[in-house]
N, CA, C and O atoms as a printed pandas DataFrame, in Angstrom:
     atom_number atom_name residue_name chain_id  residue_number  x_coord  y_coord  z_coord
0              1         N          UNK        A               1   -2.745  146.961   90.108
1              2        CA          UNK        A               1   -1.704  148.021   90.817
2              3         C          UNK        A               1   -1.427  149.372   90.645
3              4         O          UNK        A               1   -1.192  149.698   89.481
4              5         N          UNK        A               2   -1.390  150.279   91.521
5              6        CA          UNK        A               2   -1.632  151.615   90.770
6              7         C          UNK        A               2   -0.051  152.339   90.598
7              8         O          UNK        A               2    1.001  152.337   91.238
8              9         N          UNK        A               3   -0.455  152.808   89.621
9             10        CA          UNK        A               3    1.238  153.551   89.167
10            11         C          UNK        A               3    1.368  154.627   89.988
11            12         O          UNK        A               3    0.442  155.420   90.163
12            13         N          UNK        A               4    2.571  154.739   90.574
13            14        CA          UNK        A               4    3.151  155.762   91.293
14            15         C          UNK        A               4    3.100  157.109   90.485
15            16         O          UNK        A               4    3.668  157.136   89.393
16            17         N          UNK        A               5    2.459  158.224   90.951
17            18        CA          UNK        A               5    2.860  159.670   90.072
18            19         C          UNK        A               5    4.121  160.436   90.406
19            20         O          UNK        A               5    4.559  160.599   91.545
20            21         N          UNK        A               6    4.478  160.737   89.655
21            22        CA          UNK        A               6    6.025  161.487   90.008
22            23         C          UNK        A               6    5.901  162.837   89.664
23            24         O          UNK        A               6    5.578  163.328   88.582
24            25         N          UNK        A               7    6.289  163.536   91.037
25            26        CA          UNK        A               7    6.173  165.085   91.419
26            27         C          UNK        A               7    7.597  165.514   91.007
27            28         O          UNK        A               7    8.594  165.222   91.667
28            29         N          UNK        A               8    7.620  166.387   89.613
29            30        CA          UNK        A               8    8.617  167.280   89.373
30            31         C          UNK        A               8    8.491  168.382   90.038
31            32         O          UNK        A               8    7.365  168.664   90.448
32            33         N          UNK        A               9    9.723  169.372   90.342
33            34        CA          UNK        A               9    9.751  171.128   90.986
34            35         C          UNK        A               9    9.643  171.215   89.422
35            36         O          UNK        A               9   10.033  170.320   88.671
36            37         N          UNK        A              10    9.133  172.267   89.059
37            38        CA          UNK        A              10    9.395  173.129   87.768
38            39         C          UNK        A              10   10.457  174.392   87.867
39            40         O          UNK        A              10   10.423  175.272   88.727
40            41         N          UNK        A              11   11.404  174.277   86.793
41            42        CA          UNK        A              11   12.502  175.200   87.379
42            43         C          UNK        A              11   11.973  176.859   86.749
43            44         O          UNK        A              11   10.984  177.140   86.071
44            45         N          UNK        A              12   13.018  177.707   87.261
45            46        CA          UNK        A              12   12.078  178.836   87.278
46            47         C          UNK        A              12   12.001  179.420   85.876
47            48         O          UNK        A              12   11.118  180.122   85.383
48            49         N          UNK        A              13   13.065  178.992   85.381
49            50        CA          UNK        A              13   12.931  179.145   84.013
50            51         C          UNK        A              13   11.715  179.019   83.062
51            52         O          UNK        A              13   11.511  179.662   82.032
52            53         N          UNK        A              14   10.822  177.893   83.720
53            54        CA          UNK        A              14    9.905  177.305   82.957
54            55         C          UNK        A              14    8.408  177.492   83.488
55            56         O          UNK        A              14    7.362  177.015   83.050
56            57         N          UNK        A              15    8.624  178.266   84.478
57            58        CA          UNK        A              15    7.394  178.825   85.477
58            59         C          UNK        A              15    6.134  178.765   84.189
59            60         O          UNK        A              15    5.387  177.922   83.692
60            61         N          UNK        A              16    6.418  180.093   84.048
61            62        CA          UNK        A              16    5.537  180.386   82.964
62            63         C          UNK        A              16    5.079  179.788   81.876
63            64         O          UNK        A              16    3.869  179.698   81.669
64            65         N          UNK        A              17    5.959  179.323   81.075
65            66        CA          UNK        A              17    5.650  178.446   80.006
66            67         C          UNK        A              17    4.435  177.452   80.248
67            68         O          UNK        A              17    3.451  177.305   79.522
68            69         N          UNK        A              18    4.789  176.683   81.660
69            70        CA          UNK        A              18    3.763  175.784   82.381
70            71         C          UNK        A              18    2.747  176.498   82.097
71            72         O          UNK        A              18    2.153  176.573   81.022
72            73         N          UNK        A              19    2.500  177.142   83.276
73            74        CA          UNK        A              19    1.065  177.789   83.418
74            75         C          UNK        A              19    0.478  178.150   82.070
75            76         O          UNK        A              19   -0.599  177.702   81.675
76            77         N          UNK        A              20    1.301  179.047   81.331
77            78        CA          UNK        A              20    0.759  179.379   80.128
78            79         C          UNK        A              20   -0.260  178.153   79.463
79            80         O          UNK        A              20   -1.445  178.226   79.138
80            81         N          UNK        A              21    0.659  177.055   79.402
81            82        CA          UNK        A              21    0.115  175.998   78.339
82            83         C          UNK        A              21   -1.005  175.513   79.322
83            84         O          UNK        A              21   -2.065  175.277   78.743
84            85         N          UNK        A              22   -1.010  175.361   80.339
85            86        CA          UNK        A              22   -2.453  174.796   80.967
86            87         C          UNK        A              22   -3.351  176.073   80.968
87            88         O          UNK        A              22   -4.342  176.152   80.242
88            89         N          UNK        A              23   -3.059  176.818   81.603
89            90        CA          UNK        A              23   -4.178  177.816   81.805
90            91         C          UNK        A              23   -4.280  178.974   81.109
91            92         O          UNK        A              23   -5.291  179.598   81.432
92            93         N          UNK        A              24   -3.600  179.520   80.249
93            94        CA          UNK        A              24   -3.760  180.405   79.501
94            95         C          UNK        A              24   -3.498  181.786   80.720
95            96         O          UNK        A              24   -3.230  181.643   81.913
96            97         N          UNK        A              25   -3.689  183.183   79.914
97            98        CA          UNK        A              25   -3.620  184.267   80.701
98            99         C          UNK        A              25   -4.604  184.309   81.930
99           100         O          UNK        A              25   -4.501  185.096   82.871
100          101         N          UNK        A              26   -5.730  183.187   81.755
101          102        CA          UNK        A              26   -6.235  183.287   82.741
102          103         C          UNK        A              26   -5.497  182.554   84.564
103          104         O          UNK        A              26   -6.114  182.622   85.627
104          105         N          UNK        A              27   -4.483  182.104   84.424
105          106        CA          UNK        A              27   -3.815  181.704   85.416
106          107         C          UNK        A              27   -3.380  183.160   86.193
107          108         O          UNK        A              27   -3.768  183.106   87.360
108          109         N          UNK        A              28   -2.911  184.030   85.985
109          110        CA          UNK        A              28   -2.738  185.551   86.231
110          111         C          UNK        A              28   -3.731  186.144   86.812
111          112         O          UNK        A              28   -3.626  186.618   87.944
112          113         N          UNK        A              29   -4.950  186.195   86.023
113          114        CA          UNK        A              29   -5.885  187.017   86.061
114          115         C          UNK        A              29   -6.935  186.479   87.156
115          116         O          UNK        A              29   -7.631  187.156   87.913
116          117         N          UNK        A              30   -6.860  185.040   87.032
117          118        CA          UNK        A              30   -7.975  184.313   87.933
118          119         C          UNK        A              30   -7.427  183.293   88.873
119          120         O          UNK        A              30   -7.679  183.402   90.073
120          121         N          UNK        A              31   -6.642  182.237   88.391
121          122        CA          UNK        A              31   -6.191  181.288   89.011
122          123         C          UNK        A              31   -5.387  181.482   90.454
123          124         O          UNK        A              31   -5.577  180.861   91.500
124          125         N          UNK        A              32   -4.275  182.708   90.135
125          126        CA          UNK        A              32   -3.231  182.522   90.978
126          127         C          UNK        A              32   -3.836  183.336   92.048
127          128         O          UNK        A              32   -3.484  183.028   93.187
128          129         N          UNK        A              33   -4.932  184.613   91.887
129          130        CA          UNK        A              33   -5.714  185.235   92.987
130          131         C          UNK        A              33   -6.140  184.375   94.028
131          132         O          UNK        A              33   -5.717  184.395   95.183
132          133         N          UNK        A              34   -7.192  183.451   93.452
133          134        CA          UNK        A              34   -8.085  182.300   93.965
134          135         C          UNK        A              34   -7.045  181.827   94.919
135          136         O          UNK        A              34   -7.000  182.202   96.090
136          137         N          UNK        A              35   -6.023  180.802   94.253
137          138        CA          UNK        A              35   -5.123  180.140   95.123
138          139         C          UNK        A              35   -4.891  180.667   96.229
139          140         O          UNK        A              35   -5.272  180.203   97.304
140          141         N          UNK        A              36   -4.122  181.880   96.051
141          142        CA          UNK        A              36   -3.790  182.888   97.621
142          143         C          UNK        A              36   -4.617  182.964   98.315
143          144         O          UNK        A              36   -4.366  182.492   99.424
144          145         N          UNK        A              37   -6.029  183.563   98.125
145          146        CA          UNK        A              37   -7.161  183.738   98.896
146          147         C          UNK        A              37   -7.481  182.303   99.438
147          148         O          UNK        A              37   -7.800  182.235  100.625
148          149         N          UNK        A              38   -7.436  181.208   98.741
149          150        CA          UNK        A              38   -8.055  180.297   99.751
150          151         C          UNK        A              38   -7.029  179.999  100.928
151          152         O          UNK        A              38   -7.347  179.903  102.113
152          153         N          UNK        A              39   -5.801  179.873  100.433
153          154        CA          UNK        A              39   -4.599  179.871  101.447
154          155         C          UNK        A              39   -4.635  180.787  102.449
155          156         O          UNK        A              39   -4.404  180.337  103.571
156          157         N          UNK        A              40   -4.914  182.222  102.331
157          158        CA          UNK        A              40   -5.252  183.005  103.498
158          159         C          UNK        A              40   -6.543  182.522  104.364
159          160         O          UNK        A              40   -6.695  182.494  105.586
160          161         N          UNK        A              41   -7.338  182.185  103.402
161          162        CA          UNK        A              41   -8.734  181.902  104.765
162          163         C          UNK        A              41   -8.892  180.578  105.377
163          164         O          UNK        A              41   -9.502  180.297  106.409
164          165         N          UNK        A              42   -8.161  179.707  104.472
165          166        CA          UNK        A              42   -7.979  178.173  105.403
166          167         C          UNK        A              42   -7.148  178.130  106.677
167          168         O          UNK        A              42   -7.396  177.495  107.702
168          169         N          UNK        A              43   -5.672  179.268  106.306
169          170        CA          UNK        A              43   -4.628  178.769  107.537
170          171         C          UNK        A              43   -4.342  180.659  107.654
171          172         O          UNK        A              43   -3.645  181.371  106.930
172          173         N          UNK        A              44   -5.122  180.996  108.757
173          174        CA          UNK        A              44   -4.959  182.692  109.300
174          175         C          UNK        A              44   -3.465  183.048  109.318
175          176         O          UNK        A              44   -3.049  184.120  108.879
176          177         N          UNK        A              45   -2.545  181.937  109.937
177          178        CA          UNK        A              45   -1.212  182.641  109.965
178          179         C          UNK        A              45   -0.519  182.615  108.387
179          180         O          UNK        A              45    0.479  183.310  108.195
180          181         N          UNK        A              46   -0.952  181.985  107.533
181          182        CA          UNK        A              46   -0.356  182.183  106.180
182          183         C          UNK        A              46   -0.458  183.623  105.945
183          184         O          UNK        A              46   -1.442  184.225  106.376
184          185         N          UNK        A              47    0.487  184.247  105.287
185          186        CA          UNK        A              47    1.047  185.637  105.287
186          187         C          UNK        A              47    1.826  185.913  103.958
187          188         O          UNK        A              47    2.594  186.864  103.818
188          189         N          UNK        A              48    1.623  185.230  103.253
189          190        CA          UNK        A              48    2.182  185.202  101.727
190          191         C          UNK        A              48    3.581  184.458  101.629
191          192         O          UNK        A              48    4.228  184.198  102.643
192          193         N          UNK        A              49    4.023  184.121  100.310
193          194        CA          UNK        A              49    5.293  183.532  100.611
194          195         C          UNK        A              49    5.843  183.541   98.788
195          196         O          UNK        A              49    5.149  183.809   97.807
196          197         N          UNK        A              50    7.055  183.215   98.830
197          198        CA          UNK        A              50    7.259  182.532   97.173
198          199         C          UNK        A              50    6.532  181.396   97.254
199          200         O          UNK        A              50    6.326  180.813   98.319
200          201         N          UNK        A              51    6.002  180.929   95.864
201          202        CA          UNK        A              51    5.232  179.551   95.719
202          203         C          UNK        A              51    6.213  178.521   94.606
203          204         O          UNK        A              51    6.722  178.837   93.531
204          205         N          UNK        A              52    6.227  177.664   95.082
205          206        CA          UNK        A              52    6.666  176.397   94.059
206          207         C          UNK        A              52    5.842  176.079   93.226
207          208         O          UNK        A              52    4.670  176.099   93.601
208          209         N          UNK        A              53    6.120  175.695   91.884
209          210        CA          UNK        A              53    5.339  175.020   91.162
210          211         C          UNK        A              53    5.772  173.313   90.489
211          212         O          UNK        A              53    6.903  172.974   90.143
212          213         N          UNK        A              54    4.635  172.524   90.450
213          214        CA          UNK        A              54    4.761  171.288   90.637
214          215         C          UNK        A              54    4.199  170.806   89.405
215          216         O          UNK        A              54    2.972  170.883   89.477
216          217         N          UNK        A              55    4.504  170.440   88.537
217          218        CA          UNK        A              55    3.894  169.269   87.373
218          219         C          UNK        A              55    3.939  167.853   88.060
219          220         O          UNK        A              55    4.832  167.433   88.795
220          221         N          UNK        A              56    2.797  167.208   87.670
221          222        CA          UNK        A              56    2.942  165.525   87.685
222          223         C          UNK        A              56    2.676  165.069   86.808
223          224         O          UNK        A              56    1.884  165.552   85.999
224          225         N          UNK        A              57    3.495  163.548   86.642
225          226        CA          UNK        A              57    3.813  162.896   85.285
226          227         C          UNK        A              57    2.408  162.379   84.723
227          228         O          UNK        A              57    2.588  161.696   83.715
228          229         N          UNK        A              58    1.179  162.491   85.047
229          230        CA          UNK        A              58    0.307  162.447   84.561
230          231         C          UNK        A              58   -0.575  163.261   84.038
231          232         O          UNK        A              58   -1.597  162.998   83.404
232          233         N          UNK        A              59    0.025  164.583   84.439
233          234        CA          UNK        A              59   -0.649  166.024   83.358
234          235         C          UNK        A              59   -1.078  166.884   84.490
235          236         O          UNK        A              59   -1.262  168.077   84.250
236          237         N          UNK        A              60   -1.299  166.336   85.952
237          238        CA          UNK        A              60   -1.342  167.604   86.876
238          239         C          UNK        A              60   -0.542  168.658   86.963
239          240         O          UNK        A              60    0.411  168.756   86.190
240          241         N          UNK        A              61   -0.858  169.817   88.120
241          242        CA          UNK        A              61   -0.227  170.680   88.383
242          243         C          UNK        A              61   -0.658  171.299   89.483
243          244         O          UNK        A              61   -1.842  171.391   89.804
244          245         N          UNK        A              62    0.342  171.772   90.135
245          246        CA          UNK        A              62   -0.286  172.230   91.817
246          247         C          UNK        A              62    0.875  173.109   92.127
247          248         O          UNK        A              62    1.927  172.949   91.508
248          249         N          UNK        A              63    0.727  174.286   93.303
249          250        CA          UNK        A              63    1.698  174.930   93.547
250          251         C          UNK        A              63    1.516  175.083   95.058
251          252         O          UNK        A              63    0.528  175.060   95.792
252          253         N          UNK        A              64    2.836  175.249   95.256
253          254        CA          UNK        A              64    2.875  175.233   96.999
254          255         C          UNK        A              64    3.519  176.426   97.577
255          256         O          UNK        A              64    4.616  176.568   97.037
256          257         N          UNK        A              65    3.311  177.253   98.368
257          258        CA          UNK        A              65    4.488  178.062   99.385
258          259         C          UNK        A              65    5.585  177.347   99.660
259          260         O          UNK        A              65    5.623  176.176  100.038
260          261         N          UNK        A              66    6.782  178.328   99.393
261          262        CA          UNK        A              66    8.070  177.243   99.881
262          263         C          UNK        A              66    8.373  177.919  101.189
263          264         O          UNK        A              66    9.067  178.929  101.303
264          265         N          UNK        A              67    7.716  177.188  102.283
265          266        CA          UNK        A              67    8.080  177.609  103.533
266          267         C          UNK        A              67    8.354  176.296  104.239
267          268         O          UNK        A              67    7.981  175.272  103.666
268          269         N          UNK        A              68    8.924  176.206  105.345
269          270        CA          UNK        A              68    9.055  175.042  106.176
270          271         C          UNK        A              68    8.195  175.008  107.213
271          272         O          UNK        A              68    8.526  174.401  108.231
272          273         N          UNK        A              69    7.061  175.596  107.134
273          274        CA          UNK        A              69    5.948  175.811  108.216
274          275         C          UNK        A              69    4.660  175.253  108.274
275          276         O          UNK        A              69    3.794  175.191  107.402
276          277         N          UNK        A              70    4.669  174.807  109.577
277          278        CA          UNK        A              70    3.053  173.823  109.517
278          279         C          UNK        A              70    2.259  174.925  110.055
279          280         O          UNK        A              70    2.661  175.751  110.875
280          281         N          UNK        A              71    1.032  174.866  109.497
281          282        CA          UNK        A              71   -0.192  175.700  109.308
282          283         C          UNK        A              71   -1.333  174.904  110.229
283          284         O          UNK        A              71   -1.619  173.708  110.262
284          285         N          UNK        A              72   -1.814  175.924  110.885
285          286        CA          UNK        A              72   -3.092  175.628  111.321
286          287         C          UNK        A              72   -4.239  175.862  110.422
287          288         O          UNK        A              72   -4.473  176.945  109.886
288          289         N          UNK        A              73   -4.943  174.782  110.288
289          290        CA          UNK        A              73   -6.090  175.014  109.177
290          291         C          UNK        A              73   -7.522  174.715  109.618
291          292         O          UNK        A              73   -7.663  173.691  110.286
292          293         N          UNK        A              74   -8.593  175.437  109.354
293          294        CA          UNK        A              74  -10.117  175.424  109.827
294          295         C          UNK        A              74  -10.437  175.590  108.388
295          296         O          UNK        A              74   -9.808  176.206  107.528
296          297         N          UNK        A              75  -11.627  174.866  108.291
297          298        CA          UNK        A              75  -12.265  175.412  107.078
298          299         C          UNK        A              75  -14.016  175.022  107.554
299          300         O          UNK        A              75  -14.383  174.506  108.609
300          301         N          UNK        A              76  -14.849  175.457  106.417
301          302        CA          UNK        A              76  -16.373  175.261  106.772
302          303         C          UNK        A              76  -16.860  173.646  106.903
303          304         O          UNK        A              76  -17.845  173.178  107.473
304          305         N          UNK        A              77  -16.258  173.277  106.483
305          306        CA          UNK        A              77  -16.851  171.707  106.906
306          307         C          UNK        A              77  -16.535  171.184  108.004
307          308         O          UNK        A              77  -16.877  170.017  108.194
308          309         N          UNK        A              78  -15.736  171.961  109.112
309          310        CA          UNK        A              78  -15.454  171.597  110.702
310          311         C          UNK        A              78  -14.747  171.068  110.876
311          312         O          UNK        A              78  -14.735  170.481  111.958
312          313         N          UNK        A              79  -13.349  170.843  109.688
313          314        CA          UNK        A              79  -11.961  169.972  109.774
314          315         C          UNK        A              79  -11.346  171.279  110.522
315          316         O          UNK        A              79  -11.620  172.414  110.133
316          317         N          UNK        A              80  -10.468  171.017  111.660
317          318        CA          UNK        A              80   -9.490  171.501  112.362
318          319         C          UNK        A              80   -8.327  171.037  112.510
319          320         O          UNK        A              80   -8.328  170.163  113.377
320          321         N          UNK        A              81   -7.315  171.222  112.055
321          322        CA          UNK        A              81   -5.945  170.431  112.230
322          323         C          UNK        A              81   -4.695  171.119  111.555
323          324         O          UNK        A              81   -4.479  172.329  111.485
324          325         N          UNK        A              82   -3.925  170.091  111.077
325          326        CA          UNK        A              82   -2.213  171.043  110.746
326          327         C          UNK        A              82   -1.724  170.480  109.461
327          328         O          UNK        A              82   -1.535  169.268  109.351
328          329         N          UNK        A              83   -1.553  171.155  108.668
329          330        CA          UNK        A              83   -1.041  170.860  107.156
330          331         C          UNK        A              83    0.606  171.732  106.844
331          332         O          UNK        A              83    0.827  172.943  106.848
332          333         N          UNK        A              84    1.386  170.790  106.639
333          334        CA          UNK        A              84    2.471  171.035  106.088
334          335         C          UNK        A              84    2.151  172.667  104.733
335          336         O          UNK        A              84    1.122  172.837  104.080
336          337         N          UNK        A              85    3.016  173.288  104.724
337          338        CA          UNK        A              85    2.771  174.265  103.151
338          339         C          UNK        A              85    2.570  173.700  102.182
339          340         O          UNK        A              85    1.555  174.044  101.576
340          341         N          UNK        A              86    3.481  172.504  101.540
341          342        CA          UNK        A              86    2.950  171.613  100.650
342          343         C          UNK        A              86    1.335  171.189  100.399
343          344         O          UNK        A              86    0.600  171.233   99.412
344          345         N          UNK        A              87    1.195  170.838  101.532
345          346        CA          UNK        A              87   -0.251  169.877  101.415
346          347         C          UNK        A              87   -1.176  171.455  101.928
347          348         O          UNK        A              87   -2.388  171.255  102.006
348          349         N          UNK        A              88   -0.849  172.542  102.177
349          350        CA          UNK        A              88   -1.947  173.449  102.185
350          351         C          UNK        A              88   -1.725  174.152  100.981
351          352         O          UNK        A              88   -2.629  174.822  100.482
352          353         N          UNK        A              89   -0.508  174.057  100.422
353          354        CA          UNK        A              89   -0.742  174.715   98.327
354          355         C          UNK        A              89   -1.524  173.720   97.558
355          356         O          UNK        A              89   -2.075  174.020   96.499
356          357         N          UNK        A              90   -1.584  172.386   98.150
357          358        CA          UNK        A              90   -2.284  171.055   97.215
358          359         C          UNK        A              90   -4.121  171.457   97.444
359          360         O          UNK        A              90   -4.978  171.473   96.561
360          361         N          UNK        A              91   -4.278  171.718   98.776
361          362        CA          UNK        A              91   -5.615  172.095   99.272
362          363         C          UNK        A              91   -5.986  173.481   98.520
363          364         O          UNK        A              91   -6.867  173.584   97.666
364          365         N          UNK        A              92   -5.215  174.453   98.957
365          366        CA          UNK        A              92   -5.541  175.734   97.885
366          367         C          UNK        A              92   -5.956  175.654   96.705
367          368         O          UNK        A              92   -6.972  176.235   96.324
368          369         N          UNK        A              93   -5.159  174.858   95.902
369          370        CA          UNK        A              93   -5.244  174.743   94.554
370          371         C          UNK        A              93   -6.549  173.784   94.371
371          372         O          UNK        A              93   -7.424  174.159   93.590
372          373         N          UNK        A              94   -6.731  172.304   95.217
373          374        CA          UNK        A              94   -7.695  171.890   94.825
374          375         C          UNK        A              94   -9.171  172.329   95.293
375          376         O          UNK        A              94  -10.079  171.527   95.075
376          377         N          UNK        A              95   -9.492  173.652   95.976
377          378        CA          UNK        A              95  -10.480  174.531   96.310
378          379         C          UNK        A              95  -10.697  175.508   95.080
379          380         O          UNK        A              95  -11.849  175.668   94.677
380          381         N          UNK        A              96   -9.673  176.154   94.477
381          382        CA          UNK        A              96   -9.545  176.914   93.801
382          383         C          UNK        A              96   -9.891  176.520   91.792
383          384         O          UNK        A              96  -10.418  177.253   90.955
384          385         N          UNK        A              97   -9.304  175.052   91.635
385          386        CA          UNK        A              97   -9.889  174.444   91.083
386          387         C          UNK        A              97  -11.192  173.932   90.705
387          388         O          UNK        A              97  -11.730  173.827   89.602
388          389         N          UNK        A              98  -11.677  173.558   92.191
389          390        CA          UNK        A              98  -13.095  173.382   92.177
390          391         C          UNK        A              98  -14.277  174.414   92.026
391          392         O          UNK        A              98  -15.365  174.200   91.492
392          393         N          UNK        A              99  -13.863  175.495   92.568
393          394        CA          UNK        A              99  -14.676  176.639   92.432
394          395         C          UNK        A              99  -14.650  177.134   91.283
395          396         O          UNK        A              99  -15.727  177.545   90.854
396          397         N          UNK        A             100  -13.419  177.263   90.402
397          398        CA          UNK        A             100  -13.251  177.422   89.126
398          399         C          UNK        A             100  -13.570  177.013   88.111
399          400         O          UNK        A             100  -13.520  177.599   87.029
400          401         N          UNK        A             101  -14.021  175.718   88.386
401          402        CA          UNK        A             101  -14.325  174.465   87.126
402          403         C          UNK        A             101  -15.960  174.792   86.672
403          404         O          UNK        A             101  -16.424  174.366   85.615
404          405         N          UNK        A             102  -16.678  175.545   87.560
405          406        CA          UNK        A             102  -18.399  175.903   87.598
406          407         C          UNK        A             102  -18.391  176.816   86.516
407          408         O          UNK        A             102  -18.819  177.948   86.744
408          409         N          UNK        A             103  -17.990  176.539   85.393
409          410        CA          UNK        A             103  -17.846  178.022   84.405
410          411         C          UNK        A             103  -18.076  176.864   83.222
411          412         O          UNK        A             103  -18.181  175.638   83.214
412          413         N          UNK        A             104  -18.105  178.363   81.824
413          414        CA          UNK        A             104  -18.099  177.490   80.720
414          415         C          UNK        A             104  -16.693  177.773   80.115
415          416         O          UNK        A             104  -16.011  178.617   80.694
416          417         N          UNK        A             105  -16.228  177.207   79.102
417          418        CA          UNK        A             105  -15.299  177.252   78.162
418          419         C          UNK        A             105  -14.030  176.322   78.817
419          420         O          UNK        A             105  -14.180  175.497   79.718
420          421         N          UNK        A             106  -12.848  176.630   78.198
421          422        CA          UNK        A             106  -11.776  175.822   78.157
422          423         C          UNK        A             106  -11.101  176.069   79.231
423          424         O          UNK        A             106  -10.420  175.063   79.431
424          425         N          UNK        A             107  -10.857  177.021   80.229
425          426        CA          UNK        A             107  -10.539  177.157   81.459
426          427         C          UNK        A             107  -11.192  176.659   82.643
427          428         O          UNK        A             107  -10.634  176.099   83.587
428          429         N          UNK        A             108  -12.748  176.977   82.482
429          430        CA          UNK        A             108  -13.043  176.029   83.393
430          431         C          UNK        A             108  -12.958  174.443   82.972
431          432         O          UNK        A             108  -12.962  173.701   83.955
432          433         N          UNK        A             109  -12.893  173.885   81.899
433          434        CA          UNK        A             109  -12.584  172.559   82.001
434          435         C          UNK        A             109  -10.888  172.161   82.611
435          436         O          UNK        A             109  -10.541  171.217   83.321
436          437         N          UNK        A             110  -10.251  173.021   82.155
437          438        CA          UNK        A             110   -8.832  172.969   82.394
438          439         C          UNK        A             110   -8.772  172.701   84.127
439          440         O          UNK        A             110   -8.245  171.758   84.717
440          441         N          UNK        A             111   -9.595  174.023   84.762
441          442        CA          UNK        A             111   -9.669  173.608   86.210
442          443         C          UNK        A             111  -10.421  172.203   86.900
443          444         O          UNK        A             111  -10.154  171.743   88.010
444          445         N          UNK        A             112  -11.504  171.624   85.855
445          446        CA          UNK        A             112  -11.703  170.791   86.438
446          447         C          UNK        A             112  -10.952  169.415   86.215
447          448         O          UNK        A             112  -10.950  168.506   87.046
448          449         N          UNK        A             113  -10.244  169.373   84.855
449          450        CA          UNK        A             113   -9.370  168.534   84.719
450          451         C          UNK        A             113   -7.946  168.199   85.683
451          452         O          UNK        A             113   -7.305  167.158   85.832
452          453         N          UNK        A             114   -7.766  169.696   86.299
453          454        CA          UNK        A             114   -6.487  169.692   86.857
454          455         C          UNK        A             114   -7.316  168.979   88.619
455          456         O          UNK        A             114   -6.749  168.111   89.283
456          457         N          UNK        A             115   -8.533  169.544   88.980
457          458        CA          UNK        A             115   -8.893  168.870   90.217
458          459         C          UNK        A             115   -8.337  167.752   90.138
459          460         O          UNK        A             115   -7.274  167.409   90.655
460          461         N          UNK        A             116   -9.395  166.848   89.162
461          462        CA          UNK        A             116   -9.151  165.121   89.392
462          463         C          UNK        A             116   -7.816  164.865   89.226
463          464         O          UNK        A             116   -7.541  163.851   89.867
464          465         N          UNK        A             117   -6.719  165.378   88.581
465          466        CA          UNK        A             117   -5.594  164.813   88.641
466          467         C          UNK        A             117   -4.836  165.010   89.766
467          468         O          UNK        A             117   -4.032  164.144   90.114
468          469         N          UNK        A             118   -5.026  166.357   90.585
469          470        CA          UNK        A             118   -4.321  166.765   91.901
470          471         C          UNK        A             118   -5.165  165.746   92.770
471          472         O          UNK        A             118   -4.627  164.952   93.543
472          473         N          UNK        A             119   -6.156  165.811   92.632
473          474        CA          UNK        A             119   -7.006  164.585   93.696
474          475         C          UNK        A             119   -5.790  163.435   93.873
475          476         O          UNK        A             119   -4.979  163.213   94.772
476          477         N          UNK        A             120   -6.043  162.867   92.682
477          478        CA          UNK        A             120   -5.699  161.373   92.514
478          479         C          UNK        A             120   -3.853  161.507   92.748
479          480         O          UNK        A             120   -3.359  160.396   92.940
480          481         N          UNK        A             121   -3.139  162.315   92.754
481          482        CA          UNK        A             121   -1.966  162.458   93.407
482          483         C          UNK        A             121   -2.260  162.725   95.005
483          484         O          UNK        A             121   -1.378  162.207   95.690
484          485         N          UNK        A             122   -2.922  163.166   95.510
485          486        CA          UNK        A             122   -3.020  163.648   96.961
486          487         C          UNK        A             122   -3.381  162.238   97.683
487          488         O          UNK        A             122   -3.353  162.294   98.913
488          489         N          UNK        A             123   -3.775  160.765   97.010
489          490        CA          UNK        A             123   -3.344  159.773   97.809
490          491         C          UNK        A             123   -2.178  159.123   98.169
491          492         O          UNK        A             123   -2.069  158.347   99.118
492          493         N          UNK        A             124   -1.212  159.489   97.310
493          494        CA          UNK        A             124    0.190  159.011   97.854
494          495         C          UNK        A             124    1.041  160.028   98.625
495          496         O          UNK        A             124    2.262  159.899   98.710
496          497         N          UNK        A             125    0.384  161.016   99.171
497          498        CA          UNK        A             125    0.765  162.428   99.906
498          499         C          UNK        A             125    0.868  161.524  101.326
499          500         O          UNK        A             125    0.223  160.518  101.620
500          501         N          UNK        A             126    2.095  162.359  102.252
501          502        CA          UNK        A             126    2.167  161.499  103.549
502          503         C          UNK        A             126    1.020  162.256  104.306
503          504         O          UNK        A             126    0.777  161.882  105.453
504          505         N          UNK        A             127    0.272  163.316  103.753
505          506        CA          UNK        A             127   -0.317  163.980  104.574
506          507         C          UNK        A             127   -1.916  163.764  103.866
507          508         O          UNK        A             127   -2.765  164.624  104.103
508          509         N          UNK        A             128   -2.251  162.612  103.022
509          510        CA          UNK        A             128   -3.402  162.576  102.235
510          511         C          UNK        A             128   -4.643  162.287  103.170
511          512         O          UNK        A             128   -5.785  162.497  102.762
512          513         N          UNK        A             129   -4.344  161.720  104.645
513          514        CA          UNK        A             129   -5.713  161.860  105.032
514          515         C          UNK        A             129   -6.433  163.245  105.636
515          516         O          UNK        A             129   -7.603  163.614  105.545
516          517         N          UNK        A             130   -5.396  163.806  106.222
517          518        CA          UNK        A             130   -5.677  165.188  106.316
518          519         C          UNK        A             130   -6.284  166.265  105.266
519          520         O          UNK        A             130   -7.119  167.124  105.552
520          521         N          UNK        A             131   -5.842  166.100  104.303
521          522        CA          UNK        A             131   -5.837  166.610  102.606
522          523         C          UNK        A             131   -7.333  166.496  102.104
523          524         O          UNK        A             131   -7.994  167.397  101.586
524          525         N          UNK        A             132   -7.644  165.470  102.312
525          526        CA          UNK        A             132   -9.034  164.662  102.199
526          527         C          UNK        A             132  -10.124  165.342  103.275
527          528         O          UNK        A             132  -11.216  165.880  103.094
528          529         N          UNK        A             133   -9.630  165.175  104.020
529          530        CA          UNK        A             133  -10.773  165.824  105.397
530          531         C          UNK        A             133  -10.836  167.077  105.274
531          532         O          UNK        A             133  -11.905  167.548  105.662
532          533         N          UNK        A             134   -9.867  168.025  104.759
533          534        CA          UNK        A             134   -9.805  169.561  104.411
534          535         C          UNK        A             134  -10.814  169.502  103.320
535          536         O          UNK        A             134  -11.797  170.211  103.534
536          537         N          UNK        A             135  -10.819  168.828  102.195
537          538        CA          UNK        A             135  -11.629  168.799  101.059
538          539         C          UNK        A             135  -12.609  168.375  100.840
539          540         O          UNK        A             135  -13.256  168.520   99.802
540          541         N          UNK        A             136  -12.942  167.664  101.951
541          542        CA          UNK        A             136  -14.591  166.525  102.283
542          543         C          UNK        A             136  -15.722  167.610  102.182
543          544         O          UNK        A             136  -16.900  167.289  102.332
């Protein structure tokens, strides 16, 4: 039996400590801008937002726009559909983790690890089928 992965919203007071532990200064310099850029590319109606941070009890992390919006999404693999803001955040993180994993050093390794941890969590998300089609 597959164990359920618990998603915990990171409190405001712990946000920077969480990302510093996982990614160091590369979070601010590289990862955060990449995630925002992928969100804008995938969902043209996305025009910025405050993002929440989520930790997963198996070591994973993702962030998502704090919006009650359903976004029309289209991507280079031909997928066109709709995603909630939370699912869009997961997809943007997966794209960024993947792109940034093709490098050297601990940051690339952290991104590769986070890609696999987040992808594992996706399978229990209500929008799993759509998320998987976007990242295929």
